mmCIF file of the N, C-alpha and C atoms, coordinates in Angstrom:
data_MODEL
# 
_entry.id   MODEL 
# 
loop_
_atom_site.group_PDB 
_atom_site.id 
_atom_site.type_symbol 
_atom_site.label_atom_id 
_atom_site.label_alt_id 
_atom_site.label_comp_id 
_atom_site.label_asym_id 
_atom_site.label_entity_id 
_atom_site.label_seq_id 
_atom_site.pdbx_PDB_ins_code 
_atom_site.Cartn_x 
_atom_site.Cartn_y 
_atom_site.Cartn_z 
_atom_site.occupancy 
_atom_site.B_iso_or_equiv 
_atom_site.pdbx_formal_charge 
_atom_site.auth_seq_id 
_atom_site.auth_comp_id 
_atom_site.auth_asym_id 
_atom_site.auth_atom_id 
_atom_site.pdbx_PDB_model_num 
ATOM 1   N N  . UNK A 1 1  ? 139.134 83.520  117.409 1.00 0.00 ? 1  UNK A N  1 
ATOM 2   C CA . UNK A 1 1  ? 137.689 83.522  117.301 1.00 0.00 ? 1  UNK A CA 1 
ATOM 3   C C  . UNK A 1 1  ? 137.192 84.960  117.121 1.00 0.00 ? 1  UNK A C  1 
ATOM 4   N N  . UNK A 1 2  ? 136.069 85.107  116.482 1.00 0.00 ? 2  UNK A N  1 
ATOM 5   C CA . UNK A 1 2  ? 135.502 86.434  116.220 1.00 0.00 ? 2  UNK A CA 1 
ATOM 6   C C  . UNK A 1 2  ? 135.012 87.072  117.516 1.00 0.00 ? 2  UNK A C  1 
ATOM 7   N N  . UNK A 1 3  ? 135.014 88.392  117.513 1.00 0.00 ? 3  UNK A N  1 
ATOM 8   C CA . UNK A 1 3  ? 134.524 89.116  118.682 1.00 0.00 ? 3  UNK A CA 1 
ATOM 9   C C  . UNK A 1 3  ? 133.263 89.874  118.317 1.00 0.00 ? 3  UNK A C  1 
ATOM 10  N N  . UNK A 1 4  ? 132.542 90.268  119.345 1.00 0.00 ? 4  UNK A N  1 
ATOM 11  C CA . UNK A 1 4  ? 131.293 90.990  119.170 1.00 0.00 ? 4  UNK A CA 1 
ATOM 12  C C  . UNK A 1 4  ? 131.280 92.141  120.170 1.00 0.00 ? 4  UNK A C  1 
ATOM 13  N N  . UNK A 1 5  ? 130.836 93.314  119.729 1.00 0.00 ? 5  UNK A N  1 
ATOM 14  C CA . UNK A 1 5  ? 130.738 94.477  120.605 1.00 0.00 ? 5  UNK A CA 1 
ATOM 15  C C  . UNK A 1 5  ? 129.284 94.680  120.986 1.00 0.00 ? 5  UNK A C  1 
ATOM 16  N N  . UNK A 1 6  ? 129.056 94.937  122.270 1.00 0.00 ? 6  UNK A N  1 
ATOM 17  C CA . UNK A 1 6  ? 127.709 95.103  122.804 1.00 0.00 ? 6  UNK A CA 1 
ATOM 18  C C  . UNK A 1 6  ? 127.644 96.441  123.510 1.00 0.00 ? 6  UNK A C  1 
ATOM 19  N N  . UNK A 1 7  ? 126.592 97.217  123.224 1.00 0.00 ? 7  UNK A N  1 
ATOM 20  C CA . UNK A 1 7  ? 126.418 98.524  123.836 1.00 0.00 ? 7  UNK A CA 1 
ATOM 21  C C  . UNK A 1 7  ? 125.081 98.558  124.563 1.00 0.00 ? 7  UNK A C  1 
ATOM 22  N N  . UNK A 1 8  ? 125.091 99.038  125.801 1.00 0.00 ? 8  UNK A N  1 
ATOM 23  C CA . UNK A 1 8  ? 123.839 99.189  126.547 1.00 0.00 ? 8  UNK A CA 1 
ATOM 24  C C  . UNK A 1 8  ? 123.185 100.487 126.111 1.00 0.00 ? 8  UNK A C  1 
ATOM 25  N N  . UNK A 1 9  ? 121.975 100.397 125.538 1.00 0.00 ? 9  UNK A N  1 
ATOM 26  C CA . UNK A 1 9  ? 121.302 101.568 124.988 1.00 0.00 ? 9  UNK A CA 1 
ATOM 27  C C  . UNK A 1 9  ? 120.124 102.029 125.836 1.00 0.00 ? 9  UNK A C  1 
ATOM 28  N N  . UNK A 1 10 ? 119.627 101.176 126.712 1.00 0.00 ? 10 UNK A N  1 
ATOM 29  C CA . UNK A 1 10 ? 118.508 101.557 127.576 1.00 0.00 ? 10 UNK A CA 1 
ATOM 30  C C  . UNK A 1 10 ? 118.860 101.280 129.024 1.00 0.00 ? 10 UNK A C  1 
ATOM 31  N N  . UNK A 1 11 ? 118.188 101.983 129.918 1.00 0.00 ? 11 UNK A N  1 
ATOM 32  C CA . UNK A 1 11 ? 118.484 101.909 131.337 1.00 0.00 ? 11 UNK A CA 1 
ATOM 33  C C  . UNK A 1 11 ? 118.027 100.587 131.945 1.00 0.00 ? 11 UNK A C  1 
ATOM 34  N N  . UNK A 1 12 ? 118.755 100.179 132.974 1.00 0.00 ? 12 UNK A N  1 
ATOM 35  C CA . UNK A 1 12 ? 118.389 98.982  133.721 1.00 0.00 ? 12 UNK A CA 1 
ATOM 36  C C  . UNK A 1 12 ? 117.350 99.264  134.794 1.00 0.00 ? 12 UNK A C  1 
ATOM 37  N N  . UNK A 1 13 ? 117.021 100.535 135.011 1.00 0.00 ? 13 UNK A N  1 
ATOM 38  C CA . UNK A 1 13 ? 116.038 100.896 136.024 1.00 0.00 ? 13 UNK A CA 1 
ATOM 39  C C  . UNK A 1 13 ? 114.675 100.325 135.621 1.00 0.00 ? 13 UNK A C  1 
ATOM 40  N N  . UNK A 1 14 ? 114.055 99.618  136.512 1.00 0.00 ? 14 UNK A N  1 
ATOM 41  C CA . UNK A 1 14 ? 112.755 99.012  136.243 1.00 0.00 ? 14 UNK A CA 1 
ATOM 42  C C  . UNK A 1 14 ? 112.844 97.619  135.651 1.00 0.00 ? 14 UNK A C  1 
ATOM 43  N N  . UNK A 1 15 ? 114.049 97.173  135.301 1.00 0.00 ? 15 UNK A N  1 
ATOM 44  C CA . UNK A 1 15 ? 114.223 95.830  134.751 1.00 0.00 ? 15 UNK A CA 1 
ATOM 45  C C  . UNK A 1 15 ? 114.219 94.814  135.889 1.00 0.00 ? 15 UNK A C  1 
ATOM 46  N N  . UNK A 1 16 ? 113.771 93.599  135.622 1.00 0.00 ? 16 UNK A N  1 
ATOM 47  C CA . UNK A 1 16 ? 113.796 92.565  136.661 1.00 0.00 ? 16 UNK A CA 1 
ATOM 48  C C  . UNK A 1 16 ? 115.234 92.260  137.107 1.00 0.00 ? 16 UNK A C  1 
ATOM 49  N N  . UNK A 1 17 ? 115.349 91.716  138.290 1.00 0.00 ? 17 UNK A N  1 
ATOM 50  C CA . UNK A 1 17 ? 116.666 91.419  138.862 1.00 0.00 ? 17 UNK A CA 1 
ATOM 51  C C  . UNK A 1 17 ? 117.483 90.479  137.972 1.00 0.00 ? 17 UNK A C  1 
ATOM 52  N N  . UNK A 1 18 ? 116.823 89.510  137.349 1.00 0.00 ? 18 UNK A N  1 
ATOM 53  C CA . UNK A 1 18 ? 117.568 88.573  136.498 1.00 0.00 ? 18 UNK A CA 1 
ATOM 54  C C  . UNK A 1 18 ? 118.194 89.281  135.301 1.00 0.00 ? 18 UNK A C  1 
ATOM 55  N N  . UNK A 1 19 ? 117.494 90.261  134.753 1.00 0.00 ? 19 UNK A N  1 
ATOM 56  C CA . UNK A 1 19 ? 118.045 91.006  133.624 1.00 0.00 ? 19 UNK A CA 1 
ATOM 57  C C  . UNK A 1 19 ? 119.181 91.914  134.072 1.00 0.00 ? 19 UNK A C  1 
ATOM 58  N N  . UNK A 1 20 ? 119.089 92.475  135.271 1.00 0.00 ? 20 UNK A N  1 
ATOM 59  C CA . UNK A 1 20 ? 120.181 93.292  135.807 1.00 0.00 ? 20 UNK A CA 1 
ATOM 60  C C  . UNK A 1 20 ? 121.430 92.441  136.015 1.00 0.00 ? 20 UNK A C  1 
ATOM 61  N N  . UNK A 1 21 ? 121.235 91.229  136.499 1.00 0.00 ? 21 UNK A N  1 
ATOM 62  C CA . UNK A 1 21 ? 122.374 90.321  136.681 1.00 0.00 ? 21 UNK A CA 1 
ATOM 63  C C  . UNK A 1 21 ? 122.971 89.908  135.353 1.00 0.00 ? 21 UNK A C  1 
ATOM 64  N N  . UNK A 1 22 ? 122.154 89.757  134.338 1.00 0.00 ? 22 UNK A N  1 
ATOM 65  C CA . UNK A 1 22 ? 122.647 89.431  133.005 1.00 0.00 ? 22 UNK A CA 1 
ATOM 66  C C  . UNK A 1 22 ? 123.498 90.569  132.457 1.00 0.00 ? 22 UNK A C  1 
ATOM 67  N N  . UNK A 1 23 ? 123.055 91.807  132.648 1.00 0.00 ? 23 UNK A N  1 
ATOM 68  C CA . UNK A 1 23 ? 123.858 92.954  132.219 1.00 0.00 ? 23 UNK A CA 1 
ATOM 69  C C  . UNK A 1 23 ? 125.184 92.992  132.971 1.00 0.00 ? 23 UNK A C  1 
ATOM 70  N N  . UNK A 1 24 ? 125.158 92.689  134.256 1.00 0.00 ? 24 UNK A N  1 
ATOM 71  C CA . UNK A 1 24 ? 126.402 92.627  135.033 1.00 0.00 ? 24 UNK A CA 1 
ATOM 72  C C  . UNK A 1 24 ? 127.328 91.547  134.495 1.00 0.00 ? 24 UNK A C  1 
ATOM 73  N N  . UNK A 1 25 ? 126.769 90.399  134.132 1.00 0.00 ? 25 UNK A N  1 
ATOM 74  C CA . UNK A 1 25 ? 127.579 89.302  133.597 1.00 0.00 ? 25 UNK A CA 1 
ATOM 75  C C  . UNK A 1 25 ? 128.229 89.689  132.269 1.00 0.00 ? 25 UNK A C  1 
ATOM 76  N N  . UNK A 1 26 ? 127.538 90.526  131.496 1.00 0.00 ? 26 UNK A N  1 
ATOM 77  C CA . UNK A 1 26 ? 128.104 90.995  130.240 1.00 0.00 ? 26 UNK A CA 1 
ATOM 78  C C  . UNK A 1 26 ? 129.114 92.124  130.453 1.00 0.00 ? 26 UNK A C  1 
ATOM 79  N N  . UNK A 1 27 ? 129.150 92.680  131.656 1.00 0.00 ? 27 UNK A N  1 
ATOM 80  C CA . UNK A 1 27 ? 130.075 93.774  131.939 1.00 0.00 ? 27 UNK A CA 1 
ATOM 81  C C  . UNK A 1 27 ? 129.496 95.141  131.655 1.00 0.00 ? 27 UNK A C  1 
ATOM 82  N N  . UNK A 1 28 ? 128.182 95.216  131.512 1.00 0.00 ? 28 UNK A N  1 
ATOM 83  C CA . UNK A 1 28 ? 127.513 96.481  131.224 1.00 0.00 ? 28 UNK A CA 1 
ATOM 84  C C  . UNK A 1 28 ? 126.930 97.042  132.510 1.00 0.00 ? 28 UNK A C  1 
ATOM 85  N N  . UNK A 1 29 ? 127.553 98.087  133.030 1.00 0.00 ? 29 UNK A N  1 
ATOM 86  C CA . UNK A 1 29 ? 127.108 98.646  134.300 1.00 0.00 ? 29 UNK A CA 1 
ATOM 87  C C  . UNK A 1 29 ? 126.543 100.052 134.155 1.00 0.00 ? 29 UNK A C  1 
ATOM 88  N N  . UNK A 1 30 ? 126.801 100.716 133.031 1.00 0.00 ? 30 UNK A N  1 
ATOM 89  C CA . UNK A 1 30 ? 126.301 102.069 132.813 1.00 0.00 ? 30 UNK A CA 1 
ATOM 90  C C  . UNK A 1 30 ? 125.773 102.200 131.392 1.00 0.00 ? 30 UNK A C  1 
ATOM 91  N N  . UNK A 1 31 ? 124.962 103.227 131.196 1.00 0.00 ? 31 UNK A N  1 
ATOM 92  C CA . UNK A 1 31 ? 124.412 103.506 129.868 1.00 0.00 ? 31 UNK A CA 1 
ATOM 93  C C  . UNK A 1 31 ? 125.528 103.849 128.885 1.00 0.00 ? 31 UNK A C  1 
ATOM 94  N N  . UNK A 1 32 ? 125.344 103.458 127.636 1.00 0.00 ? 32 UNK A N  1 
ATOM 95  C CA . UNK A 1 32 ? 126.250 103.754 126.522 1.00 0.00 ? 32 UNK A CA 1 
ATOM 96  C C  . UNK A 1 32 ? 127.643 103.155 126.687 1.00 0.00 ? 32 UNK A C  1 
ATOM 97  N N  . UNK A 1 33 ? 127.797 102.229 127.592 1.00 0.00 ? 33 UNK A N  1 
ATOM 98  C CA . UNK A 1 33 ? 129.079 101.536 127.742 1.00 0.00 ? 33 UNK A CA 1 
ATOM 99  C C  . UNK A 1 33 ? 129.162 100.427 126.699 1.00 0.00 ? 33 UNK A C  1 
ATOM 100 N N  . UNK A 1 34 ? 130.342 100.267 126.099 1.00 0.00 ? 34 UNK A N  1 
ATOM 101 C CA . UNK A 1 34 ? 130.553 99.249  125.071 1.00 0.00 ? 34 UNK A CA 1 
ATOM 102 C C  . UNK A 1 34 ? 131.548 98.233  125.610 1.00 0.00 ? 34 UNK A C  1 
ATOM 103 N N  . UNK A 1 35 ? 131.221 96.950  125.488 1.00 0.00 ? 35 UNK A N  1 
ATOM 104 C CA . UNK A 1 35 ? 132.118 95.870  125.879 1.00 0.00 ? 35 UNK A CA 1 
ATOM 105 C C  . UNK A 1 35 ? 132.322 94.948  124.686 1.00 0.00 ? 35 UNK A C  1 
ATOM 106 N N  . UNK A 1 36 ? 133.415 94.216  124.712 1.00 0.00 ? 36 UNK A N  1 
ATOM 107 C CA . UNK A 1 36 ? 133.729 93.299  123.624 1.00 0.00 ? 36 UNK A CA 1 
ATOM 108 C C  . UNK A 1 36 ? 133.899 91.898  124.196 1.00 0.00 ? 36 UNK A C  1 
ATOM 109 N N  . UNK A 1 37 ? 133.213 90.938  123.600 1.00 0.00 ? 37 UNK A N  1 
ATOM 110 C CA . UNK A 1 37 ? 133.279 89.539  124.018 1.00 0.00 ? 37 UNK A CA 1 
ATOM 111 C C  . UNK A 1 37 ? 133.504 88.663  122.797 1.00 0.00 ? 37 UNK A C  1 
ATOM 112 N N  . UNK A 1 38 ? 133.951 87.437  123.044 1.00 0.00 ? 38 UNK A N  1 
ATOM 113 C CA . UNK A 1 38 ? 134.033 86.469  121.965 1.00 0.00 ? 38 UNK A CA 1 
ATOM 114 C C  . UNK A 1 38 ? 132.621 86.095  121.533 1.00 0.00 ? 38 UNK A C  1 
ATOM 115 N N  . UNK A 1 39 ? 132.456 85.873  120.245 1.00 0.00 ? 39 UNK A N  1 
ATOM 116 C CA . UNK A 1 39 ? 131.134 85.529  119.712 1.00 0.00 ? 39 UNK A CA 1 
ATOM 117 C C  . UNK A 1 39 ? 130.930 84.025  119.839 1.00 0.00 ? 39 UNK A C  1 
ATOM 118 N N  . UNK A 1 40 ? 130.238 83.619  120.913 1.00 0.00 ? 40 UNK A N  1 
ATOM 119 C CA . UNK A 1 40 ? 129.933 82.208  121.112 1.00 0.00 ? 40 UNK A CA 1 
ATOM 120 C C  . UNK A 1 40 ? 128.483 82.065  121.567 1.00 0.00 ? 40 UNK A C  1 
ATOM 121 N N  . UNK A 1 41 ? 127.957 80.858  121.564 1.00 0.00 ? 41 UNK A N  1 
ATOM 122 C CA . UNK A 1 41 ? 126.538 80.670  121.895 1.00 0.00 ? 41 UNK A CA 1 
ATOM 123 C C  . UNK A 1 41 ? 126.139 81.148  123.285 1.00 0.00 ? 41 UNK A C  1 
ATOM 124 N N  . UNK A 1 42 ? 127.016 81.054  124.264 1.00 0.00 ? 42 UNK A N  1 
ATOM 125 C CA . UNK A 1 42 ? 126.644 81.486  125.611 1.00 0.00 ? 42 UNK A CA 1 
ATOM 126 C C  . UNK A 1 42 ? 126.476 83.005  125.676 1.00 0.00 ? 42 UNK A C  1 
ATOM 127 N N  . UNK A 1 43 ? 127.351 83.741  125.018 1.00 0.00 ? 43 UNK A N  1 
ATOM 128 C CA . UNK A 1 43 ? 127.230 85.198  124.980 1.00 0.00 ? 43 UNK A CA 1 
ATOM 129 C C  . UNK A 1 43 ? 125.992 85.585  124.180 1.00 0.00 ? 43 UNK A C  1 
ATOM 130 N N  . UNK A 1 44 ? 125.743 84.899  123.079 1.00 0.00 ? 44 UNK A N  1 
ATOM 131 C CA . UNK A 1 44 ? 124.538 85.177  122.283 1.00 0.00 ? 44 UNK A CA 1 
ATOM 132 C C  . UNK A 1 44 ? 123.278 84.942  123.107 1.00 0.00 ? 44 UNK A C  1 
ATOM 133 N N  . UNK A 1 45 ? 123.280 83.938  123.971 1.00 0.00 ? 45 UNK A N  1 
ATOM 134 C CA . UNK A 1 45 ? 122.132 83.677  124.835 1.00 0.00 ? 45 UNK A CA 1 
ATOM 135 C C  . UNK A 1 45 ? 121.905 84.797  125.836 1.00 0.00 ? 45 UNK A C  1 
ATOM 136 N N  . UNK A 1 46 ? 123.003 85.327  126.397 1.00 0.00 ? 46 UNK A N  1 
ATOM 137 C CA . UNK A 1 46 ? 122.875 86.450  127.322 1.00 0.00 ? 46 UNK A CA 1 
ATOM 138 C C  . UNK A 1 46 ? 122.330 87.681  126.602 1.00 0.00 ? 46 UNK A C  1 
ATOM 139 N N  . UNK A 1 47 ? 122.819 87.915  125.389 1.00 0.00 ? 47 UNK A N  1 
ATOM 140 C CA . UNK A 1 47 ? 122.345 89.057  124.604 1.00 0.00 ? 47 UNK A CA 1 
ATOM 141 C C  . UNK A 1 47 ? 120.860 88.897  124.300 1.00 0.00 ? 47 UNK A C  1 
ATOM 142 N N  . UNK A 1 48 ? 120.450 87.684  123.966 1.00 0.00 ? 48 UNK A N  1 
ATOM 143 C CA . UNK A 1 48 ? 119.047 87.432  123.639 1.00 0.00 ? 48 UNK A CA 1 
ATOM 144 C C  . UNK A 1 48 ? 118.137 87.701  124.835 1.00 0.00 ? 48 UNK A C  1 
ATOM 145 N N  . UNK A 1 49 ? 118.645 87.466  126.032 1.00 0.00 ? 49 UNK A N  1 
ATOM 146 C CA . UNK A 1 49 ? 117.846 87.670  127.239 1.00 0.00 ? 49 UNK A CA 1 
ATOM 147 C C  . UNK A 1 49 ? 117.578 89.153  127.495 1.00 0.00 ? 49 UNK A C  1 
ATOM 148 N N  . UNK A 1 50 ? 118.505 90.030  127.109 1.00 0.00 ? 50 UNK A N  1 
ATOM 149 C CA . UNK A 1 50 ? 118.360 91.465  127.347 1.00 0.00 ? 50 UNK A CA 1 
ATOM 150 C C  . UNK A 1 50 ? 118.405 92.246  126.030 1.00 0.00 ? 50 UNK A C  1 
ATOM 151 N N  . UNK A 1 51 ? 117.894 91.643  124.956 1.00 0.00 ? 51 UNK A N  1 
ATOM 152 C CA . UNK A 1 51 ? 117.982 92.243  123.624 1.00 0.00 ? 51 UNK A CA 1 
ATOM 153 C C  . UNK A 1 51 ? 117.305 93.615  123.541 1.00 0.00 ? 51 UNK A C  1 
ATOM 154 N N  . UNK A 1 52 ? 116.336 93.867  124.411 1.00 0.00 ? 52 UNK A N  1 
ATOM 155 C CA . UNK A 1 52 ? 115.614 95.149  124.384 1.00 0.00 ? 52 UNK A CA 1 
ATOM 156 C C  . UNK A 1 52 ? 116.391 96.258  125.098 1.00 0.00 ? 52 UNK A C  1 
ATOM 157 N N  . UNK A 1 53 ? 117.484 95.906  125.795 1.00 0.00 ? 53 UNK A N  1 
ATOM 158 C CA . UNK A 1 53 ? 118.290 96.886  126.508 1.00 0.00 ? 53 UNK A CA 1 
ATOM 159 C C  . UNK A 1 53 ? 119.641 97.154  125.844 1.00 0.00 ? 53 UNK A C  1 
ATOM 160 N N  . UNK A 1 54 ? 120.035 96.302  124.916 1.00 0.00 ? 54 UNK A N  1 
ATOM 161 C CA . UNK A 1 54 ? 121.368 96.410  124.320 1.00 0.00 ? 54 UNK A CA 1 
ATOM 162 C C  . UNK A 1 54 ? 121.290 96.466  122.807 1.00 0.00 ? 54 UNK A C  1 
ATOM 163 N N  . UNK A 1 55 ? 122.411 96.883  122.198 1.00 0.00 ? 55 UNK A N  1 
ATOM 164 C CA . UNK A 1 55 ? 122.562 96.889  120.745 1.00 0.00 ? 55 UNK A CA 1 
ATOM 165 C C  . UNK A 1 55 ? 123.869 96.190  120.417 1.00 0.00 ? 55 UNK A C  1 
ATOM 166 N N  . UNK A 1 56 ? 123.851 95.351  119.383 1.00 0.00 ? 56 UNK A N  1 
ATOM 167 C CA . UNK A 1 56 ? 125.059 94.674  118.938 1.00 0.00 ? 56 UNK A CA 1 
ATOM 168 C C  . UNK A 1 56 ? 125.699 95.520  117.838 1.00 0.00 ? 56 UNK A C  1 
ATOM 169 N N  . UNK A 1 57 ? 126.981 95.836  118.030 1.00 0.00 ? 57 UNK A N  1 
ATOM 170 C CA . UNK A 1 57 ? 127.736 96.625  117.068 1.00 0.00 ? 57 UNK A CA 1 
ATOM 171 C C  . UNK A 1 57 ? 128.605 95.672  116.263 1.00 0.00 ? 57 UNK A C  1 
ATOM 172 N N  . UNK A 1 58 ? 128.751 95.943  114.980 1.00 0.00 ? 58 UNK A N  1 
ATOM 173 C CA . UNK A 1 58 ? 129.605 95.087  114.129 1.00 0.00 ? 58 UNK A CA 1 
ATOM 174 C C  . UNK A 1 58 ? 130.914 94.953  114.790 1.00 0.00 ? 58 UNK A C  1 
# 
């Protein structure tokens, strides 16, 4: 299955608790950290929830 790289580009400071937990679920704990996940609808949903804090890399 295809993979997708996600990079946290903005700080979690000031974000609601649910968005902080979403970043934790994606494995993003620090700024500019890049993680790789399988490209599936559940991961896309998590990305959509915090789209203003992350960037999707090809």
